[in-house]
NUPAKOL-639325 format. One record per residue (C-alpha): residue in one letter; z, x, y. Coordinates in Angstrom, 3 decimals. Each point is the difference from the previous one (the first is absolute). Layout:
residues N
NODE; A; Z; X; Y
...
This chain:
residues 86
NODE; M; 176.552; 208.485; 119.890
NODE; F; 0.072; -3.174; -1.925
NODE; K; -3.560; -0.886; 1.087
NODE; S; -1.363; 3.433; -1.096
NODE; L; 1.698; -0.497; -3.380
NODE; Q; -1.475; -3.499; -0.203
NODE; R; -3.503; 1.263; 0.879
NODE; Q; 0.239; 2.806; -2.554
NODE; S; 1.069; -2.477; -2.728
NODE; A; -2.761; -2.359; 0.936
NODE; R; -2.576; 2.779; -0.268
NODE; Q; 1.358; 1.046; -3.365
NODE; L; -0.263; -3.555; -1.255
NODE; Q; -3.587; -0.294; 1.330
NODE; N; -0.994; 3.228; -1.819
NODE; L; 1.595; -1.298; -3.182
NODE; T; -1.878; -3.323; 0.069
NODE; K; -3.300; 1.683; 0.818
NODE; A; 0.114; 2.544; -2.754
NODE; P; -0.002; -1.440; -3.480
NODE; L; 3.099; 0.777; -2.038
NODE; A; -0.691; 2.395; -2.793
NODE; A; 0.855; -1.540; -3.321
NODE; R; 1.722; 2.297; -2.501
NODE; S; -2.700; 1.008; -2.347
NODE; Y; -0.066; 2.536; -2.752
NODE; S; -3.798; 0.145; -0.231
NODE; A; 0.058; 3.640; 0.996
NODE; V; 1.672; 0.798; -3.330
NODE; T; -2.421; -0.160; -2.864
NODE; K; 1.202; -2.268; -2.748
NODE; E; -0.615; 1.594; -3.338
NODE; P; 0.597; -1.807; -3.208
NODE; F; 3.328; 0.745; -1.702
NODE; N; -0.338; 2.885; -2.436
NODE; W; 1.957; -0.863; -3.037
NODE; K; -0.443; 3.448; -1.608
NODE; D; 1.484; 1.722; 3.011
NODE; P; 2.109; -2.529; 1.907
NODE; L; 1.760; 2.596; 2.184
NODE; G; -3.205; 1.920; 0.860
NODE; S; 1.412; 3.194; -1.368
NODE; S; -3.409; 1.231; -1.226
NODE; N; -0.712; 0.947; 3.644
NODE; L; 2.904; 2.416; -0.080
NODE; F; -1.076; 2.078; -3.036
NODE; T; -2.527; 2.748; -0.415
NODE; E; -3.020; -0.352; -2.345
NODE; D; 1.670; 2.184; -2.597
NODE; E; 3.107; -2.186; 0.033
NODE; L; -2.024; -3.167; -0.266
NODE; A; -1.923; 1.487; -2.974
NODE; I; 3.308; 0.725; -1.728
NODE; A; 1.248; -3.570; 0.657
NODE; E; -3.218; -1.417; -1.355
NODE; T; 0.181; 2.182; -3.182
NODE; A; 3.707; -1.041; -0.561
NODE; E; -0.891; -3.663; 0.465
NODE; A; -2.979; 0.166; -2.410
NODE; Y; 2.189; 1.682; -2.663
NODE; C; 2.667; -2.636; 0.403
NODE; Q; -2.459; -2.841; -0.355
NODE; E; -1.921; 1.496; -2.942
NODE; R; 2.729; 1.701; -2.026
NODE; M; 3.442; -1.390; 0.912
NODE; L; -0.685; -3.685; 0.660
NODE; P; -1.240; -0.751; -3.538
NODE; R; 3.070; 1.657; -1.417
NODE; V; 2.336; -1.885; 2.241
NODE; L; -1.641; -3.296; -0.720
NODE; G; 0.005; 0.691; -3.688
NODE; T; 3.711; 0.673; -0.167
NODE; T; 1.191; -2.698; 2.370
NODE; A; -2.144; -2.911; -1.278
NODE; P; 2.008; -2.613; -1.902
NODE; Q; -0.541; 0.325; -3.729
NODE; H; -0.853; -3.639; -0.465
NODE; L; -3.003; 0.477; 2.294
NODE; L; -1.303; 2.937; -1.945
NODE; T; -0.034; -1.694; -3.409
NODE; V; -2.373; -2.858; -0.997
NODE; P; 1.851; -3.036; -1.379
NODE; S; -0.668; -0.657; -3.619
NODE; S; -1.066; -3.508; 0.757
NODE; L; -3.035; 1.324; 1.889
NODE; C; -1.141; 2.333; -2.808
């Protein structure tokens, strides 16, 4: 019994040394550059209509709301020109 176990172990070791060990590789996964506009990849979950609504809302916020917010929150000393420069 011991000899059969010894032979079986020896065969397994020979098979391991003959076959190259597979290195862990993630090459099967395509590496895409990180998307800063959609870091969670949620755009894949929405329909075309929902994406159109999101784009419209983003455009509105950028064009209409952002200038208002920046205008009201900017420090007053940055909005006025010092008299020494006039």
